[in-house]
C-alpha positions, -999 to +999 in steps of 0.1 A: -221-272+838-221-293+807-225-331+808-219-350+775-228-387+771-212-399+739-227-434+741-263-422+741-258-389+723-272-368+752-260-334+762-272-319+794-266-282+803-273-268+837-272-231+844-243-218+863-253-204+897-227-176+893-247-161+864-276-152+886-253-138+912-235-117+886-268-103+874-277-093+909-244-077+916-245-059+882-278-043+891-262-028+922-239-006+902-259+021+883-288-003+880-276-019+848-281-056+840-253-079+829-263-075+792-263-037+795-229-038+810-217-057+780-229-030+757-214-003+778-180-019+778-182-026+741-190+011+734-162+023+756-137-001+740-148+011+705-144+047+715-109+042+730-097+022+700-110+048+676-094+076+696-060+057+696-063+051+658-070+088+652-041+099+675-017+076+657-028+089+623-025+125+633+007+122+652+022+101+624+036+072+644+056+049+622+065+013+632+102+009+642+122-011+617 
């Protein structure tokens, strides 16, 4: 949670309790941390988008006018 005091120029940031719970749950699935899951999903997303781009290039899809 973020608390901003504009009068005194103070910003207070408290960690979200859900982040610790997310990390604990993430470790239950294949033993990966939250940060490692981010990298896994980024790699999968990149591979899928590359595959779709190659498929469209080979198949020759043209946008409809």
